C-alpha positions in Angstrom: 130.4 131.5 148.2 130.9 135.3 148.7 129.3 136.0 145.3 126.3 133.8 146.1 125.9 135.5 149.5 126.0 139.0 147.9 123.4 137.9 145.4 121.1 136.6 148.1 121.4 139.7 150.2 120.7 141.8 147.0 117.5 139.8 146.4 116.3 140.7 149.9 117.3 144.3 150.0 115.9 144.9 146.4 112.4 144.9 147.8 111.5 148.6 147.8 108.7 148.1 150.4 111.4 147.5 153.0 113.2 150.8 152.4 110.0 152.8 152.0 108.7 151.5 155.3 112.0 152.0 157.1 112.3 155.6 155.8 108.8 156.4 156.9 109.4 155.0 160.3 112.6 156.9 160.8 111.1 160.1 159.4 108.3 159.7 161.9 110.8 159.3 164.7 112.7 162.4 163.6 109.6 164.5 163.3 108.4 163.4 166.8 111.8 164.4 168.3 111.6 167.7 166.5 108.1 168.3 167.9 109.2 167.3 171.4 112.0 169.8 171.2 109.8 172.5 169.7 107.2 172.3 172.6 109.8 171.8 175.3 109.5 174.5 178.0 111.0 175.2 181.4 110.7 177.9 184.1 114.0 179.1 185.6 114.7 182.3 187.6 111.3 183.8 186.9 111.5 183.3 183.2 110.0 180.8 180.8 112.3 179.3 178.1 111.3 177.4 175.0 112.9 174.9 172.6 116.6 174.3 172.7 117.2 177.2 175.1 114.8 175.5 177.6 116.6 172.2 177.1 120.1 173.6 177.7 118.8 175.6 180.8 117.4 172.4 182.3 120.5 170.4 181.6 122.8 173.1 183.2 120.4 173.4 186.2 120.3 169.6 186.7 124.0 169.4 186.4 124.2 171.3 189.7 122.4 168.5 191.5 123.9 165.6 189.6 125.3 162.8 191.8 124.0 160.6 194.6 120.3 161.1 195.1 119.6 161.8 198.8 116.7 163.0 200.9 118.6 166.3 201.6 119.0 166.8 197.8 115.2 166.3 197.3 114.5 168.7 200.1 116.9 171.3 198.6 115.3 171.1 195.2 111.8 171.5 196.7 112.9 174.4 198.9 114.4 176.3 195.9 111.9 175.5 193.1 108.8 173.9 194.7 106.7 171.3 192.9 106.3 171.0 189.2 103.0 171.6 187.5 101.5 172.9 184.3 100.1 176.5 184.0 96.4 176.0 183.3 96.2 179.1 181.1 99.3 178.6 178.9 99.8 174.9 179.2 103.5 175.5 179.8 105.6 173.9 182.5 105.6 176.1 185.6 108.9 174.7 186.9 112.1 173.0 185.7 113.4 169.5 185.3 114.8 168.9 188.8 111.5 170.0 190.4 109.7 167.9 187.8 111.7 164.8 188.7 111.1 165.1 192.5 107.4 165.9 191.8 106.8 162.8 189.6 109.0 160.5 191.7 108.1 161.5 195.3 104.6 163.0 195.2 101.0 162.2 194.3 101.4 164.2 191.1 100.2 161.4 188.8 96.9 161.2 190.8 96.2 164.9 190.1 95.3 166.8 187.0 98.8 168.4 187.1 97.5 172.0 187.0 97.0 172.8 190.7 100.2 172.8 192.9 98.0 173.0 196.1 96.8 169.4 195.4 100.3 168.1 195.2 102.1 166.7 198.3 104.8 164.2 199.1 103.8 160.6 199.4 103.2 159.3 202.9 103.2 156.0 204.8 102.8 152.8 202.7 102.5 154.9 199.5 106.0 156.4 200.2 107.5 153.0 201.1 106.2 151.2 198.1 106.7 153.8 195.4 109.4 156.3 196.4 111.6 155.1 199.3 113.7 152.7 197.1 115.1 155.7 195.2 116.7 156.9 198.4 117.6 153.5 199.9 120.0 152.6 197.1 123.0 154.4 195.6 121.0 156.0 192.9 122.8 158.6 190.7 120.7 161.5 189.6 121.2 163.6 186.4 119.2 164.9 183.5 117.4 161.9 181.9 114.3 163.5 180.4 115.5 162.9 176.9 116.6 159.4 177.6 113.1 158.6 178.9 111.7 159.8 175.6 114.5 157.8 173.8 113.6 154.6 175.6 110.0 154.9 174.4 110.9 155.6 170.8 113.8 153.2 170.7 111.7 150.2 171.6 108.9 151.3 169.3 111.3 151.6 166.4 112.9 148.3 167.1 109.6 146.4 167.2 108.5 148.2 164.0 111.7 147.3 162.3 111.0 143.6 163.1 107.6 143.9 161.3 109.4 145.5 158.3 112.0 142.7 158.4 109.2 140.1 158.0 108.4 141.7 154.6 111.9 140.9 153.5 112.5 137.6 155.2 109.3 135.7 154.7 109.7 135.1 150.9 113.3 133.6 151.1 112.1 130.0 150.4 108.4 130.5 149.5 109.4 132.7 146.5 111.4 129.9 145.0 108.4 127.6 145.3 106.1 130.1 143.6 108.6 130.8 140.7 109.1 127.0 140.2 112.8 127.4 140.6 113.3 125.4 143.8 113.7 122.1 142.0 116.1 123.6 139.6 118.2 125.2 142.3 118.5 122.0 144.2 120.0 120.2 141.2 123.0 122.5 141.1 126.4 121.6 142.8 125.6 123.7 145.9 121.9 123.7 145.6 121.2 121.1 148.3 123.9 122.1 150.7 125.8 125.4 150.9 123.3 127.2 148.6 120.5 126.8 151.2 122.8 127.7 154.1 123.9 130.8 152.3 120.3 131.8 151.7 119.7 131.6 155.5 123.0 133.3 156.3 122.1 136.2 153.9 118.7 136.6 155.7 120.4 136.6 159.1 123.0 139.2 158.0 120.4 141.4 156.5 118.2 141.2 159.7 121.1 142.0 162.1 122.5 144.8 159.9 119.1 146.5 159.4 118.4 146.3 163.1 121.8 147.8 163.9 121.3 150.5 161.3 118.0 151.6 162.8 119.5 151.5 166.3 122.4 153.6 165.2 120.1 156.2 163.5 118.1 156.6 166.7 121.2 157.0 168.8 122.5 159.6 166.3 119.5 161.9 166.4 119.0 161.8 170.2 122.7 162.3 170.9 122.6 165.3 168.5 119.8 166.9 170.6 120.4 165.8 174.1 124.2 165.1 174.1 125.7 162.6 176.5 124.5 164.1 179.8 122.6 161.6 181.9 124.0 158.4 180.3 125.9 157.8 183.6 122.7 158.3 185.7 121.1 155.2 187.3 118.9 153.2 185.0 116.3 152.8 187.7 115.2 156.4 187.1 113.9 155.5 183.7 110.2 154.9 183.2 110.9 151.6 181.4 112.6 150.0 184.3 111.5 148.7 187.7 113.3 148.4 191.1 112.9 144.7 190.8 114.5 142.2 188.4 117.7 142.5 186.3 118.8 145.7 184.6 122.2 147.3 184.1 123.0 150.0 186.6 123.5 153.0 184.2 121.3 154.5 181.5 124.0 153.8 179.0 124.1 150.2 180.1 120.3 149.9 179.8 120.4 151.0 176.2 123.3 148.7 175.3 121.4 145.9 177.0 118.3 146.7 174.9 120.4 146.7 171.8 121.8 143.3 172.6 118.3 141.9 173.2 117.3 143.4 169.9 120.0 141.7 168.0 119.1 138.4 169.7 115.5 139.0 168.6 116.6 139.6 165.0 118.3 136.2 165.0 115.1 134.6 166.4 113.0 136.4 163.9 115.1 135.1 161.0 114.7 131.6 162.3 110.9 132.0 162.6 110.6 133.5 159.1 112.9 130.9 157.5 111.0 128.0 159.0 107.6 129.4 158.0 108.8 130.3 154.5 110.0 126.8 153.9 106.6 125.5 154.7 104.6 127.8 152.4 104.1 127.6 148.7 103.2 131.3 148.5 105.2 134.3 149.7 102.0 136.1 150.7 101.0 133.2 152.9 104.5 133.1 154.4 104.1 136.8 155.1 100.7 136.4 156.8 101.9 133.5 158.9 105.1 135.2 159.9 103.3 138.3 161.0 100.8 136.1 162.9 103.7 134.3 164.6 105.3 137.6 165.5 102.1 139.0 167.1 100.7 135.8 168.7 102.7 136.3 172.0 100.7 139.5 172.5 97.4 137.7 172.0 98.6 135.0 174.5 99.8 137.4 177.2 96.8 139.8 176.8 93.9 137.3 176.3 94.5 133.5 175.9 96.5 132.6 179.1 93.5 133.4 181.2 91.0 131.6 179.0 92.6 128.3 178.2 92.1 125.4 180.6 95.7 124.7 181.4 97.4 124.5 184.8 99.2 127.4 186.5 102.6 126.0 186.0 102.0 125.2 182.3 100.5 128.6 181.8 103.5 130.4 183.4 106.0 128.3 181.4 104.2 129.2 178.1 104.1 132.9 179.2 107.9 132.9 179.9 108.4 131.3 176.4 106.2 134.0 174.9 108.3 136.7 176.7 111.3 135.3 174.9 109.8 136.1 171.5 110.9 139.2 169.4 107.8 141.3 170.2 108.5 141.2 174.0 112.2 140.4 174.4 113.5 144.0 173.8 111.2 145.4 176.5 112.0 142.7 179.1 113.3 145.2 181.7 109.7 146.3 182.3 108.7 142.8 183.4 111.0 142.5 186.5 112.7 139.3 185.4 115.7 138.3 187.5 119.0 137.7 185.9 118.7 133.9 185.7 115.3 134.3 184.0 116.7 136.7 181.5 119.5 134.3 180.7 116.9 131.6 180.1 114.9 133.9 177.8 118.0 134.7 175.7 118.9 131.0 175.5 115.3 130.2 174.4 115.4 132.9 171.8 118.7 131.7 170.3 117.6 128.0 170.5 114.3 128.7 168.7 116.0 130.9 166.2 118.6 128.2 165.4 115.8 125.5 165.4 113.8 127.6 162.8 116.8 127.9 160.6 117.6 124.2 160.7 113.9 123.3 160.1 113.9 125.7 157.1 117.1 124.2 155.7 115.8 120.6 155.8 112.3 121.4 154.8 113.5 123.3 151.7 116.1 120.7 150.9 113.7 117.8 151.0 110.6 119.5 149.6 
C-alpha cells in the first residue's frame, strides 16, 4: 500500500507546471514584501526614516502604547503626533504608525485625499458610533499590526492561488487513466477495484493538504523574518480583513491559525470536487476546465446570478451560504460577519461535499 501511495503522489508531483506556478507565485509574494519594505517610511522626532530603519522605529514607538485601547490613549497619540497624512511633495508618510492607526480608525481620513491634514477630523455623531466607537467599547488590545494587515491580504491571495494550482495537479487523477486506456487494465488487478482507487484519492488528498501547508509555512516564514512576532497578540478586530460582527478569534495569531484551518478544510473540499469531476471526464483537459469552472462558479453566483435567477429569498440565501462554503470563499469568511454557528455549518458543508466528491469519484471510476 505504501509503495502504491508513493507512486501515486509521485505521478501528481511530477507535473512541472505545478512547481513552476508555485515558484512564480511565491517569488511574486517575496518581491512584493521586499517592495513594501523598500518604500516603507515613517516620521519620528522630526526625522524621516526609510526601509527597515523606519519599520523598527515604528515598532519601538508603537510598543510604548501597546495594551488596552482607550479614549485617553487615542487622545495622547493625537496630542503627541497629530494626524497621519502623506506629504504632497515627496509622497512620504508625514507621521508614524500610532498616528496612522488613530487617523484611519477614528477620523474621516478615508474620505479625503490623504494629503491635507486640515481636512482630517475625528468622526462625529452616527459616523463615530457606527464606525469607531466599537474599538473603545470592547477590550481591544493595540499593538503594531501594519505588517499583519499586509500579511492577511497576501496570505489569502496566495492560498486561493494555490488552490488554482492544485487543480492542475488533481484534475487528471482519473481522467488521465481513461485517456491512456489504462483504466480497464488497472481495474483487473488485485487492488484495482478497491484499495487502488482509494489510494489514488488518498494520494491526491495528501498532496493537496501538504502543498497548502507548505505555501502557508513559506508565507509565515518571510513575514516573520521581516516583522517579527510583535502584534500577534493584538486584537484581531484591528485587522482590515475582520469585522466587529460575526465569529473571529480574538488575537491576530488566532485569526491566522483560523484562516490556516479553513484553508486545509478547503483543500480537502477541493480534492473531492476535482476527484468527482475527473472521474466523469474522458479527457484531462476537460476535467481541468470543469474543475476550474466549479472552483470559480461561486464567485459568479455571489456577484451576478443570485440577483438574476427567479428563486425565492430563502432558497437564494441557502444557495449563497452553500457557495460561501466553497474553497474560493471559505478562507476569507471572517470578512462576511458569519456567526460561530454559521461557520460551523460552513465547515461541515465543506467536509461533507469533499467526502461526497471522493466517494462519487471512487464509485464512478470503479464502475466506469
